[in-house]
C-alpha positions as CSV (number, residue, x, y, z in Angstrom):
1,X,-54.7,9.8,-12.4
2,X,-53.8,6.3,-13.7
3,X,-55.1,3.3,-11.9
4,X,-52.5,1.6,-9.5
5,X,-50.6,-1.3,-10.9
6,X,-51.8,-4.8,-9.9
7,X,-49.0,-6.9,-8.5
8,X,-48.9,-10.7,-8.5
9,X,-48.6,-12.7,-5.3
10,X,-44.9,-13.3,-5.9
11,X,-44.2,-9.7,-6.6
12,X,-45.9,-8.8,-3.3
13,X,-43.8,-11.5,-1.5
14,X,-40.5,-10.1,-2.9
15,X,-41.4,-6.5,-2.0
16,X,-42.5,-7.7,1.5
17,X,-39.1,-9.5,2.0
18,X,-37.2,-6.4,0.8
19,X,-39.1,-4.2,3.3
20,X,-38.6,-6.7,6.1
21,X,-34.9,-6.7,5.5
22,X,-34.7,-2.9,5.8
23,X,-36.8,-2.9,8.9
24,X,-34.5,-5.5,10.5
25,X,-31.5,-3.3,9.6
26,X,-32.9,-0.6,11.8
27,X,-32.2,-2.9,14.8
28,X,-28.5,-3.1,14.0
29,X,-25.9,-0.7,15.4
30,X,-26.0,2.7,13.7
31,X,-22.5,2.5,12.4
32,X,-23.1,-0.7,10.5
33,X,-26.5,0.1,9.0
34,X,-25.1,1.5,5.8
35,X,-23.3,-1.8,5.2
36,X,-26.5,-3.7,5.8
37,X,-28.4,-1.4,3.4
38,X,-25.7,-1.9,0.7
39,X,-25.8,-5.7,1.3
40,X,-29.6,-5.9,1.0
41,X,-29.6,-3.9,-2.2
42,X,-26.7,-5.9,-3.7
43,X,-28.5,-9.2,-2.9
44,X,-31.7,-8.1,-4.5
45,X,-30.1,-6.6,-7.6
46,X,-27.4,-9.2,-8.4
47,X,-29.8,-11.7,-9.9
48,X,-31.3,-10.9,-13.3
49,X,-34.4,-13.1,-13.2
50,X,-37.2,-12.9,-15.7
51,X,-40.6,-12.2,-14.3
52,X,-42.0,-15.4,-15.8
53,X,-39.4,-17.6,-14.2
54,X,-41.6,-18.6,-11.3
55,X,-39.5,-21.5,-10.1
56,X,-36.4,-19.4,-9.8
57,X,-38.2,-16.6,-8.1
58,X,-39.7,-19.0,-5.5
59,X,-36.3,-20.6,-4.9
60,X,-34.7,-17.1,-4.4
61,X,-37.5,-16.2,-2.0
62,X,-36.8,-19.3,0.1
63,X,-33.1,-18.6,0.0
64,X,-33.7,-14.9,0.9
65,X,-35.9,-15.8,3.9
66,X,-33.2,-18.1,5.2
67,X,-30.6,-15.3,4.9
68,X,-33.1,-12.9,6.5
69,X,-33.5,-15.3,9.5
70,X,-29.7,-15.5,9.8
71,X,-28.9,-11.9,9.5
72,X,-31.8,-10.6,11.6
73,X,-30.5,-12.5,14.7
74,X,-29.4,-10.2,17.6
75,X,-25.9,-11.6,17.6
76,X,-25.2,-10.4,14.0
77,X,-23.8,-6.9,14.4
78,X,-22.1,-6.4,11.0
79,X,-22.1,-7.6,7.4
80,X,-19.4,-7.2,4.7
81,X,-20.3,-6.4,1.2
């Protein structure tokens, strides 16, 4: 069995934010969850950033956390993709 891959701190932060977004989507109404899931996937996949571009990754993490804070509020019931 091969050894597990070591991830950098930034990789762990990106994965953590991705998981947090899906956990927050569980708190949304059942009928809108698929749109939240599609929105989350689209936001994470739309940027083609090189792994070595640390400044851009850090910027996108900050931007993603702000979006997470906005969309995870109780008053937000739906999102459009």
